C-alpha positions as CSV (number, residue, x, y, z in Angstrom):
1,Q,119.4,86.1,86.6
2,V,116.6,87.1,88.9
3,Q,113.4,88.6,87.6
4,L,110.7,90.2,89.5
5,A,107.0,90.4,88.7
6,E,104.3,92.3,90.5
7,S,100.7,91.2,90.6
8,G,97.5,92.0,92.4
9,G,96.9,95.5,91.0
10,G,93.6,96.7,89.8
11,L,90.6,99.0,90.5
12,V,89.5,99.4,94.0
13,R,87.1,101.8,95.7
14,P,88.3,104.4,98.2
15,G,88.5,102.9,101.6
16,G,89.0,99.4,100.2
17,S,91.9,97.1,100.5
18,L,94.3,95.5,98.0
19,R,97.2,93.0,98.4
20,L,100.1,93.2,96.0
21,S,102.5,90.4,95.4
22,C,106.0,90.4,94.0
23,L,107.4,87.1,92.8
24,A,111.1,86.5,92.3
25,S,112.1,83.9,89.8
26,G,115.5,82.6,88.9
27,Q,118.2,80.2,89.9
28,S,118.7,81.7,93.3
29,F,117.3,84.6,95.2
30,S,119.0,85.8,98.3
31,P,118.9,89.6,98.5
32,Y,119.6,91.7,101.5
33,G,116.2,93.1,101.2
34,M,113.3,94.1,99.0
35,G,111.3,97.2,98.6
36,W,108.1,98.7,97.2
37,F,107.9,101.9,95.3
38,R,105.2,103.7,93.5
39,Q,104.9,106.3,90.8
40,A,101.9,108.4,90.1
41,P,101.4,110.3,86.8
42,G,103.6,113.4,86.7
43,K,105.4,112.5,89.9
44,E,108.7,111.0,90.8
45,R,109.0,107.4,92.0
46,E,108.5,107.4,95.8
47,F,109.4,104.9,98.4
48,V,106.6,102.9,100.0
49,G,108.4,100.4,102.3
50,G,111.0,97.7,102.5
51,I,111.8,94.4,104.2
52,T,115.0,92.6,105.0
53,W,115.0,89.1,103.5
54,S,116.7,87.1,106.2
55,G,115.1,88.6,109.2
56,G,111.9,90.1,107.9
57,A,112.4,93.4,109.5
58,T,110.2,96.0,107.8
59,W,110.1,99.7,107.3
60,I,107.2,101.7,106.0
61,E,107.3,105.3,105.0
62,D,105.9,107.4,107.8
63,S,103.0,108.8,105.9
64,L,101.8,105.3,105.0
65,K,102.7,103.1,108.0
66,D,99.2,103.3,109.5
67,R,97.6,101.8,106.3
68,F,100.3,99.7,104.5
69,T,102.1,96.6,105.7
70,I,104.9,94.6,104.1
71,S,105.6,90.9,104.5
72,R,107.4,88.2,102.8
73,D,107.4,84.4,102.3
74,S,111.0,83.5,101.6
75,A,110.1,79.9,100.8
76,K,108.0,81.2,97.9
77,N,110.3,84.0,96.9
78,T,107.4,86.4,97.3
79,M,107.0,89.8,98.9
80,Y,103.6,91.3,99.7
81,L,102.2,94.7,100.2
82,Q,98.9,94.9,102.1
83,M,97.2,98.2,101.5
84,N,94.2,99.2,103.6
85,S,92.0,102.3,103.7
86,L,93.0,103.2,100.2
87,K,92.7,106.7,99.0
88,V,92.5,108.2,95.5
89,E,96.0,109.6,96.0
90,D,97.3,106.1,96.3
91,T,96.6,105.6,92.6
92,A,100.0,104.8,91.0
93,V,102.0,102.1,89.3
94,Y,103.5,100.0,92.1
95,Y,107.0,98.5,91.6
96,C,108.9,96.0,93.6
97,A,112.7,95.8,93.7
98,S,115.5,93.9,95.3
99,R,118.7,95.1,96.7
100,P,121.9,93.0,97.0
101,S,123.4,94.7,100.1
102,R,122.9,97.3,102.7
103,T,124.7,100.2,101.2
104,S,122.2,102.9,102.2
105,Y,118.7,103.3,103.6
106,F,115.8,101.4,102.2
107,G,114.2,104.4,100.7
108,V,117.1,105.2,98.3
109,P,116.2,103.8,94.8
110,D,119.7,103.6,93.6
111,V,120.6,100.7,95.9
112,Y,118.1,98.4,94.2
113,D,119.5,96.5,91.3
114,T,116.5,94.6,90.0
115,W,113.0,95.9,89.3
116,G,109.7,94.5,88.3
117,P,107.7,96.0,85.5
118,G,105.1,97.4,87.9
119,T,101.4,96.9,88.5
120,Q,98.7,99.5,88.2
121,V,96.6,100.4,91.2
122,T,93.7,102.6,90.6
123,V,91.6,103.9,93.5
124,S,88.3,105.3,92.3
125,S,84.6,105.2,93.0
C-alpha cells in the first residue's frame, strides 16, 4: 500500500552538504518510525539514523551524529536526511525505510517492512 521513494542524491565535493528526501505515497501513512540506511560497494547495509513519526524523536548513529541530521514533515509524508561535511567514505546508496512498530532498536533492518529503491550519493572531487 505504501511506497517510499528517495531523492536528492548526486555528486558532491568532500566537505559539501546534501539533503536527501524520502517521500511516502499511498492511502495512509502512519508508521511507528522511519530510518535511513546506506550501503557502499562491497559492504553491508548500515544504519544511519531514525526518527519516530508521531513525536519526531531522532537517533543518529554515533559515528555520524556530528554531521548528519534527520527530520520529518508528517504533513507531507516526507523524511529528510541532512548531510554536512561529507567525506569520500560517505559514498553509498542511501535507502529510506519505514517500520510499523517498536519491536527492536532503530538500527535493526529487520524491523522495517517497507523500503525505497535508494538514491546514489557520491562524494568526490
